[in-house]
C-alpha positions as CSV (number, residue, x, y, z in Angstrom):
1,M,0.0,0.0,0.0
2,T,1.4,3.4,-0.9
3,P,0.3,6.8,0.3
4,S,-2.4,8.4,-1.8
5,S,-2.2,11.9,-3.2
6,R,-4.5,12.9,-0.3
7,E,-2.0,11.7,2.3
8,N,0.8,13.5,0.4
9,R,-1.3,16.7,0.4
10,I,-1.9,16.4,4.1
11,L,1.9,15.9,4.7
12,G,2.6,18.8,2.4
13,K,0.2,21.0,4.4
14,R,2.0,20.0,7.6
15,Q,5.2,21.2,6.0
16,A,3.7,24.5,5.0
17,W,2.1,25.1,8.4
18,T,5.3,24.4,10.3
19,R,7.6,25.9,7.6
20,D,9.9,23.0,8.3
21,A,10.3,20.1,5.9
22,N,11.8,18.1,8.8
23,S,9.1,18.6,11.4
24,P,8.1,15.2,12.9
25,V,4.7,13.7,12.7
26,I,3.4,10.9,15.0
27,L,0.4,8.9,13.7
28,M,-1.5,6.7,16.3
29,S,-4.3,4.4,15.4
30,D,-7.2,4.3,17.8
31,P,-7.7,1.3,20.0
32,Y,-10.8,-0.9,19.7
33,R,-14.2,0.7,20.2
34,E,-17.6,-0.9,20.4
35,G,-20.6,-0.5,18.0
36,L,-18.8,-1.0,14.7
37,T,-20.4,-3.2,12.1
38,S,-18.4,-5.9,10.5
39,A,-17.8,-3.7,7.4
40,M,-16.7,-0.9,9.6
41,E,-14.4,-3.3,11.5
42,E,-12.8,-4.3,8.2
43,E,-12.1,-0.7,7.2
44,Y,-11.0,0.2,10.7
45,A,-8.4,-2.7,10.6
46,L,-6.8,-1.1,7.5
47,Y,-5.8,2.1,9.3
48,P,-2.6,0.9,10.9
49,G,-1.3,-0.5,7.6
50,A,-2.2,2.8,5.8
51,Q,-0.3,4.7,8.5
52,R,2.6,2.4,8.2
53,A,2.7,3.1,4.4
54,I,2.7,6.8,5.0
55,A,5.6,6.4,7.5
56,A,7.5,4.3,5.0
57,A,7.2,7.1,2.4
58,D,8.3,9.9,4.8
59,P,11.2,9.5,7.1
60,H,9.7,12.2,9.4
61,V,6.6,10.2,10.2
62,L,6.5,7.7,13.1
63,V,3.6,5.3,13.7
64,V,2.3,3.8,16.9
65,N,-0.2,1.0,16.5
66,S,-2.3,1.8,19.6
67,R,-4.9,-0.8,18.6
68,R,-2.4,-3.6,18.7
69,L,-0.8,-2.3,21.9
70,M,-4.1,-2.2,23.7
71,D,-5.4,-5.5,22.2
72,E,-2.5,-7.1,24.0
73,R,-3.8,-5.6,27.2
74,G,-7.4,-7.0,26.7
75,W,-8.9,-3.9,25.0
76,R,-11.0,-6.0,22.6
77,A,-14.5,-7.3,21.9
78,A,-13.8,-10.7,23.5
79,R,-13.2,-9.0,26.9
80,P,-16.4,-7.1,27.7
81,N,-15.6,-6.7,31.4
82,R,-12.3,-5.2,30.5
83,L,-13.9,-2.9,28.0
84,A,-16.2,-1.6,30.8
85,E,-13.1,-0.5,32.7
86,L,-11.7,1.3,29.7
87,L,-14.6,2.8,27.7
88,E,-17.2,5.1,29.2
89,D,-19.7,4.6,26.4
90,G,-18.1,2.2,24.0
91,V,-16.1,4.9,22.3
92,H,-14.8,7.5,24.8
93,Y,-12.2,6.5,27.4
94,T,-12.7,6.2,31.1
95,P,-10.0,7.9,33.2
96,R,-8.4,4.4,33.6
97,G,-8.6,3.8,29.9
98,A,-7.0,7.1,29.0
99,I,-4.2,6.5,31.5
100,E,-3.5,3.0,30.2
101,L,-3.5,4.1,26.6
102,A,-1.2,7.0,27.3
103,E,1.2,4.8,29.3
104,A,1.4,2.2,26.5
105,E,1.9,4.9,23.8
106,M,4.6,6.6,25.7
107,R,6.4,3.3,26.3
108,A,6.2,2.6,22.6
109,L,7.4,6.1,21.7
110,L,10.3,6.0,24.1
111,G,11.2,2.4,23.3
112,L,10.7,1.2,26.8
């Protein structure tokens, strides 16, 4: 998968806004959320790969696959009790969910 002209335009706008061709960008995929149809799930599952393709095309882009990070910690459909701890309404994070997500993302970013 290669970045489309739309992604290239977005990255170009970032360069124009920052006036710095070397400004870093961090793309993070969202963790699992409830209420998606199977078709939406299929599309949602493509985002990390698309983000990876963008990062492969631009050395200033870093990707953190938050969905995979949190799936490893039980943030998935198969763990409804765990989801109740993490999601307020199926989409928005509880305080505990926000903290766990931020901790996992920071560990990934810092290589810990």
